[in-house]
C-alpha positions in Angstrom: -34.4 25.0 -34.1 -31.5 22.6 -34.8 -29.3 25.4 -35.8 -30.0 27.0 -32.1 -29.3 23.3 -30.4 -26.2 23.0 -32.2 -25.0 26.3 -31.4 -25.6 25.9 -27.5 -23.9 22.6 -27.9 -20.8 23.8 -29.6 -20.7 26.9 -27.1 -21.1 24.4 -24.2 -17.8 22.4 -25.3 -15.8 25.5 -26.1 -16.6 27.0 -22.6 -15.8 23.8 -21.2 -12.4 23.5 -22.9 -11.6 26.7 -22.2 -12.2 26.5 -18.3 -10.1 23.1 -18.2 -7.0 25.0 -19.5 -4.4 25.9 -17.1 -4.3 29.6 -16.2 -0.9 30.2 -16.7 1.0 28.2 -14.1 2.5 24.7 -14.5 1.1 22.0 -12.6 4.0 19.8 -13.5 6.7 19.4 -11.0 10.3 20.6 -11.9 11.7 17.5 -10.5 10.4 14.0 -9.1 11.6 12.4 -6.2 11.5 13.0 -2.3 12.4 16.5 -2.2 10.8 19.6 -0.8 11.8 23.3 -1.0 15.0 22.1 -2.7 16.1 19.8 -0.1 16.0 15.8 0.1 13.8 14.7 2.6 14.1 11.1 2.8 15.8 10.2 6.0 19.0 8.1 5.6 20.2 5.5 8.2 23.2 7.8 8.9 20.6 10.7 10.3 18.0 8.6 11.5 20.2 6.3 13.8 21.8 8.8 15.9 18.7 10.6 16.0 16.9 7.3 17.6 20.0 7.0 19.8 19.4 10.4 21.4 15.8 10.0 21.8 16.3 6.4 23.5 14.3 4.7 20.9 16.5 2.7 18.8 15.2 -0.6 18.6 17.7 -3.5 20.6 20.1 -5.0 18.0 18.3 -8.6 18.2 15.0 -6.9 17.2 16.5 -5.0 14.4 18.1 -7.9 12.9 14.9 -9.9 13.2 13.1 -7.1 11.3 15.7 -7.0 8.7 15.9 -10.6 8.3 12.1 -10.5 7.9 12.2 -7.7 5.2 14.7 -9.4 3.3 12.9 -12.5 3.0 9.6 -10.8 2.0 11.5 -8.9 -1.0 12.9 -12.4 -1.8 9.5 -13.8 -1.8 7.8 -11.0 -3.7 10.7 -11.2 -6.3 10.2 -15.0 -6.8 6.5 -14.5 -7.0 6.9 -12.3 -9.8 9.4 -14.6 -11.5 12.4 -12.2 -11.2 16.1 -12.8 -9.6 16.5 -12.4 -6.1 20.1 -11.6 -6.7 19.3 -8.1 -6.5 17.9 -8.3 -2.8 20.5 -6.2 -0.8 21.7 -7.4 2.6 19.9 -5.4 5.2 22.2 -3.4 7.7 21.5 -1.5 10.7 23.0 1.4 9.7 25.5 1.5 12.5 
């Protein structure tokens, strides 16, 4: 009876391990980053600003500067909270 149970448990583990194996295809990406179909899809300011201007949705310069200042301050505060130097915080630009 013990032999039958041990055989059943061993069979269960072998079948489970075999089902967990990849079926030939690789699930590991060939490269990391913001890429899709071989193209970089992370927009840059030089791409976004002209589109926003054309669409008429570009925020006013004063609002953009206030947003940039807030983001810069948040970045510095987070770095300071982690005990890191704030010298690496880039100056925010409007992309114009």
